[in-house]
C-alpha positions as CSV (number, residue, x, y, z in Angstrom):
1,M,66.6,105.0,100.9
2,A,63.0,104.4,101.7
3,D,61.0,106.6,104.1
4,N,61.5,105.8,107.8
5,E,64.5,103.7,107.0
6,G,67.7,104.1,109.0
7,V,71.3,104.6,107.7
8,L,73.0,101.5,106.4
9,F,76.3,100.6,108.1
10,V,78.6,98.5,106.0
11,P,81.4,97.1,108.1
12,Y,84.9,96.4,106.8
13,A,84.4,92.6,106.7
14,D,81.5,93.0,104.2
15,T,83.3,95.5,102.0
16,V,86.1,93.1,101.0
17,D,83.8,91.0,98.8
18,L,82.0,94.0,97.4
19,L,84.9,95.6,95.6
20,S,87.5,94.0,93.4
21,A,90.7,95.4,92.0
22,R,89.2,95.4,88.5
23,E,86.2,97.3,89.7
24,A,88.4,99.8,91.6
25,L,90.4,100.5,88.5
26,Q,87.3,101.4,86.5
27,I,85.9,103.6,89.3
28,A,89.3,105.4,89.6
29,E,89.2,106.1,85.8
30,D,85.6,107.4,86.1
31,V,86.5,109.7,88.9
32,Y,89.5,111.1,87.1
33,R,87.2,111.8,84.1
34,M,84.7,113.6,86.4
35,Q,87.6,115.6,88.0
36,G,88.6,116.8,84.6
37,E,85.1,117.7,83.6
38,G,84.6,119.8,86.7
39,S,81.9,117.7,88.3
40,V,83.9,117.0,91.5
41,M,83.7,119.6,94.3
42,A,86.1,119.3,97.2
43,S,85.9,121.0,100.6
44,T,87.8,124.2,101.3
45,P,90.3,123.7,102.9
46,P,90.6,120.2,101.5
47,S,91.6,118.6,104.8
48,F,90.8,119.4,108.4
49,K,93.4,118.1,110.9
50,L,93.9,117.7,114.6
51,D,97.4,116.4,115.3
52,V,98.1,115.8,119.0
53,G,101.6,114.9,120.3
54,E,102.7,113.6,123.7
55,P,101.3,111.8,125.5
56,F,98.5,110.9,123.1
57,H,100.2,110.7,119.7
58,N,96.8,110.8,117.9
59,H,95.9,112.3,114.5
60,W,92.4,113.1,113.3
61,H,91.6,114.0,109.7
62,V,88.3,115.0,108.0
63,K,87.8,115.4,104.2
64,C,84.7,115.7,102.1
65,A,83.6,116.1,98.5
66,L,80.6,116.2,96.2
67,L,80.4,114.0,93.1
68,K,77.8,115.9,91.1
69,E,77.4,113.4,88.3
70,T,76.6,110.5,90.6
71,P,75.3,112.4,92.7
72,I,76.6,111.7,96.1
73,T,78.3,113.6,99.0
74,G,80.8,112.0,101.2
75,V,82.6,112.9,104.4
76,R,85.6,110.9,105.5
77,L,86.6,110.6,109.2
78,Y,90.0,109.1,109.8
79,N,92.2,108.7,112.8
80,Y,95.4,106.9,113.6
81,F,98.1,106.6,116.4
82,D,101.8,107.2,115.8
83,D,104.3,107.4,118.7
84,G,107.4,106.6,116.6
85,D,107.3,102.9,117.5
86,R,103.7,101.9,116.9
87,N,102.0,103.4,113.8
88,T,98.4,102.3,112.9
89,V,98.3,104.0,109.5
90,G,96.8,101.6,107.0
91,Q,96.1,99.1,109.8
92,L,92.7,97.8,111.0
93,E,93.4,99.4,114.4
94,C,93.0,102.9,112.9
95,G,89.5,104.4,112.3
96,R,88.3,104.9,108.8
97,Y,84.7,105.8,108.0
98,I,82.9,107.6,105.1
99,I,79.4,109.0,105.6
100,L,77.4,109.1,102.4
101,A,74.5,111.5,101.9
102,D,72.1,112.4,99.1
103,P,73.0,115.9,98.0
104,N,69.5,116.5,96.7
105,T,67.9,116.1,100.2
106,G,70.8,116.1,102.6
107,T,69.6,112.7,103.9
108,N,72.4,110.4,105.2
109,K,72.4,107.1,103.4
110,A,75.3,105.0,104.7
111,I,78.3,104.8,106.9
112,V,81.0,102.6,105.2
113,E,84.0,101.4,107.1
114,E,86.6,102.1,104.5
115,H,89.7,100.1,105.4
116,W,89.5,97.9,102.2
117,T,88.0,100.6,99.9
118,Y,90.8,103.0,100.9
119,A,93.5,100.4,100.4
120,I,92.4,99.2,97.0
121,R,91.6,102.8,95.9
122,S,95.1,103.9,96.7
123,A,96.5,101.2,94.5
124,A,94.0,101.6,91.7
125,A,94.3,105.4,91.4
126,T,98.1,105.2,91.3
127,T,98.6,102.2,89.0
128,L,95.8,103.2,86.5
129,P,97.9,105.7,84.6
130,L,100.2,102.9,83.5
131,K,97.5,102.4,80.8
132,W,98.9,105.5,79.2
133,L,102.4,106.0,80.5
134,G,103.6,102.4,81.2
135,P,105.6,100.2,78.9
136,K,103.6,98.2,76.4
137,N,104.6,94.7,77.4
138,P,106.3,94.8,80.8
139,K,108.1,91.6,81.8
140,V,109.8,92.6,85.1
141,V,108.2,94.5,88.0
142,G,110.1,95.7,91.0
143,L,108.2,96.2,94.3
144,V,109.6,98.4,97.0
145,G,107.9,97.2,100.1
146,V,105.6,94.2,100.7
147,G,102.9,95.6,102.8
148,T,99.3,96.7,102.0
149,M,100.2,99.2,99.3
150,A,102.5,97.0,97.4
151,T,100.2,94.0,97.7
152,N,97.2,95.9,96.3
153,A,99.4,97.5,93.6
154,L,100.3,94.0,92.5
155,R,96.6,93.0,92.4
156,C,96.0,96.0,90.1
157,L,99.0,95.3,87.9
158,V,97.9,91.8,87.1
159,E,94.5,93.3,85.9
160,L,96.4,95.7,83.7
161,Y,98.9,93.4,82.2
162,D,99.0,89.7,81.1
163,G,102.6,89.0,80.3
164,I,104.5,89.8,83.5
165,E,107.2,87.2,83.9
166,E,109.1,88.2,87.0
167,I,108.3,90.2,90.1
168,R,111.1,91.4,92.4
169,C,110.3,92.4,95.9
170,T,112.3,93.9,98.7
171,S,111.6,95.0,102.3
172,R,113.6,95.9,105.4
173,R,113.3,92.4,106.9
174,P,114.3,89.3,104.9
175,E,111.6,87.1,106.4
176,T,108.8,89.4,105.2
177,R,110.0,89.6,101.6
178,E,110.7,85.9,101.5
179,A,107.2,85.1,102.8
180,F,105.7,87.6,100.3
181,A,107.6,86.0,97.4
182,A,106.5,82.5,98.4
183,K,102.9,83.4,98.7
184,W,102.5,85.4,95.5
185,S,104.6,83.0,93.4
186,E,102.1,80.3,94.2
187,K,99.1,82.6,93.9
188,L,100.0,84.1,90.5
189,G,102.1,81.4,88.9
190,I,104.7,84.1,88.3
191,S,108.3,84.0,89.6
192,V,108.4,86.4,92.6
193,V,112.0,86.9,93.7
194,P,113.0,88.5,97.0
195,K,115.9,91.0,96.7
196,D,118.2,92.3,99.4
197,S,118.1,96.0,98.3
198,I,115.8,98.5,96.6
199,E,118.3,99.0,93.8
200,E,118.3,95.2,93.0
201,A,114.5,95.3,92.9
202,V,114.2,98.4,90.7
203,R,117.2,98.6,88.5
204,D,116.4,97.5,85.0
205,A,112.8,96.6,85.9
206,D,110.1,97.7,83.4
207,I,107.9,99.0,86.1
208,G,108.9,100.0,89.6
209,I,106.3,100.4,92.4
210,G,107.1,102.4,95.6
211,G,104.8,100.8,98.2
212,T,106.0,102.0,101.6
213,T,105.0,104.6,104.2
214,S,108.5,105.8,104.7
215,D,109.5,109.5,104.3
216,E,113.0,108.5,103.3
217,I,114.1,108.6,99.7
218,M,113.8,105.0,98.4
219,C,114.5,105.1,94.6
220,R,117.1,106.9,92.5
221,E,116.5,108.2,89.0
222,A,119.7,106.5,87.7
223,W,118.2,103.1,88.5
224,L,115.4,103.5,85.9
225,K,116.3,102.0,82.5
226,P,115.1,103.5,79.2
227,G,111.4,102.7,78.8
228,A,110.7,102.2,82.5
229,T,107.9,103.7,84.5
230,Y,108.0,104.3,88.3
231,V,104.8,104.5,90.3
232,S,105.2,106.5,93.5
233,F,102.7,106.5,96.3
234,P,102.3,109.7,98.5
235,R,105.7,109.9,100.1
236,R,109.1,111.3,99.3
237,E,110.2,107.9,98.0
238,F,111.5,108.9,94.6
239,E,114.6,111.2,94.7
240,P,113.3,114.8,94.2
241,E,116.2,115.8,92.0
242,G,115.4,113.0,89.6
243,W,111.9,114.1,88.8
244,A,112.9,116.8,86.3
245,R,115.3,114.4,84.5
246,L,112.5,112.0,83.5
247,D,110.5,112.4,80.3
248,K,107.0,112.6,81.7
249,V,105.7,113.1,85.2
250,V,102.0,113.1,86.1
251,V,100.3,113.7,89.4
252,D,96.7,113.3,90.5
253,S,96.4,117.0,91.6
254,W,99.0,119.6,91.6
255,E,97.0,121.6,94.2
256,M,96.7,118.6,96.6
257,N,100.3,117.6,96.2
258,M,101.4,121.2,97.1
259,L,99.9,120.6,100.5
260,M,102.6,118.0,101.2
261,K,105.7,119.5,102.6
262,H,108.3,117.5,100.6
263,F,106.5,118.2,97.3
264,R,106.0,121.9,98.1
265,H,109.7,122.2,99.1
266,S,110.8,120.8,95.7
267,A,108.5,123.2,93.9
268,D,109.4,126.3,95.9
269,A,113.1,125.5,95.5
270,G,112.8,125.1,91.7
271,I,113.8,121.4,91.8
272,F,110.5,120.4,90.2
273,T,108.0,123.1,89.2
274,R,104.6,123.1,87.5
275,D,106.4,123.9,84.2
276,N,108.1,120.5,84.5
277,L,104.8,118.6,84.9
278,H,103.5,116.7,81.9
279,G,100.0,116.9,83.2
280,E,97.5,115.8,85.8
281,I,96.2,112.2,85.5
282,H,92.7,113.4,84.5
283,E,94.3,115.0,81.5
284,L,95.7,111.6,80.5
285,V,92.4,109.9,80.9
286,R,90.6,112.5,78.8
287,G,93.3,112.6,76.1
288,K,94.2,116.2,76.9
289,V,97.9,115.3,77.1
290,P,99.7,112.5,75.3
291,G,100.6,109.2,76.9
292,R,103.8,107.3,76.2
293,E,105.2,108.4,72.8
294,S,108.3,106.2,72.6
295,D,109.7,102.9,73.9
296,T,112.6,104.7,75.6
297,E,110.6,107.2,77.7
298,R,111.2,107.1,81.4
299,N,108.1,108.2,83.2
300,L,106.9,108.8,86.8
301,I,103.4,108.6,88.2
302,H,102.9,110.2,91.6
303,T,99.7,110.5,93.7
304,T,98.8,111.9,97.1
305,G,95.2,110.7,97.0
306,L,91.8,112.3,96.2
307,V,88.9,111.8,98.6
308,A,86.6,111.8,95.6
309,H,88.0,108.4,94.8
310,D,87.2,107.1,98.3
311,I,83.7,108.5,98.2
312,A,83.1,106.8,94.8
313,M,84.4,103.5,96.0
314,C,82.3,103.6,99.1
315,H,79.2,104.6,97.1
316,Y,79.8,101.6,94.8
317,V,80.1,99.3,97.8
318,Y,76.9,100.8,99.4
319,E,74.9,100.2,96.2
320,K,76.1,96.6,96.0
321,A,75.4,96.1,99.7
322,L,71.8,97.3,99.1
323,E,71.5,94.9,96.1
324,K,72.8,91.9,98.1
325,G,71.1,92.7,101.4
326,I,74.4,93.2,103.2
327,G,75.1,95.5,106.0
328,I,73.5,96.6,109.3
329,R,70.5,98.9,109.2
330,L,70.7,101.5,112.0
331,P,67.5,102.6,113.8
332,F,65.6,105.3,112.0
333,T,66.3,108.6,113.8
334,G,63.0,110.2,113.0
335,T,62.0,113.7,111.8
336,G,61.4,117.1,113.3
337,N,63.1,118.6,116.3
338,P,65.4,116.6,118.6
339,G,64.7,116.2,122.3
340,P,62.2,114.7,124.7
341,I,58.5,114.7,123.7
342,D,56.8,117.3,125.9
């Protein structure tokens, strides 16, 4: 940032064209590597929350991290509404902003509205480990859910694999899965088939994707055929008792997952402990633990999300916005002490 230049605001509408699924996958891999090399510093505690019940039903979360290698510091501000009927998580109605600052000077550089960067980050960081734990040539993919997470997971899958022949999808409402199937069949030139149940979508698929926001158990271990890999987003969607029966299970961060009540309950109850874990994803990326070692392995990838990924995505978007002259430059605040000039 030049002297006497204000913070750059990059609104959501501009971010969509500044970050592709392919770029997000590469950034996700880079951040996992940085995580393993110790160049990511997260806040302590990792998340600050204000959860307010009736009559407001509002939730505010703040997270921050430093990426030493880049270098960039980011603070995420996030809020959503949930009264049991209306839930704005993952919707444009919620608030999502990341403030980027230069750690060498403390100078604020940008405010990025992160609806898109968060959505594609969630998919990229969770599907990326398929490079190491997924089947070699998957033909059939089963999608549980047809919303934002499943849609972006699909965008990432077609970047990772060329030979997918069938995509099965399911959702609570027939009209949503049928519309999804029609849209993506035409878009991808691949057969997308709506299914009435989760079991029909996942059983005997090469890759299963859990793309819902539900806290209910969605997928059973018995439905995974030999050689299948299931990708689980940050909910209790894969039956807890089935984790330890799979060949390899990886997570993005054991520490961060232990902050989630369902995950912590499984660990504390001995259902799935650290000893059962094959490794963290950064260990796969850096070759510290082996990837798939046989065609019959059944594997599980589970993430809760790392704010370092979000900061890296937003920093990438910020730099591209600068290059292309995109965004809104806020007024320069000035220097020195605040207040009226006496």
